[in-house]
C-alpha positions, 0 to 999 in steps of 0.5 A: 452508529453507521456514521461514526463507523464510515468515519472511522473507517475513512480517517484510518484510510487516510492514514494509511494513504498518508503513510504509504506516500510518505513511504514512497517519498522516502524510498522505503517502499517500492524497493523491498525485497521480491521487486524485481528490476531488469536493467538494460543499456539505456532501459530499465524495468521496475516490477514491483511484486513484493509492493504490490503483495505487501500492499494487497495484504494490508488493504485486504486486512484493513477492509475486512476489519472495518467492513465486516458485517 
């Protein structure tokens, strides 16, 4: 029973990582509202606050769902 739960958790985690990589490649994730971009003449600072909050929320929900005893 425990091995099955671990395998399912790893499978879901791999799917989530794969989706995140696909979204990053397409430029969908990483430029959402809440992300801050500061541009200068020869420099650029990107602060992905919205993306960080979204990923944190999703990971928290998934980990609570699968690791709760």
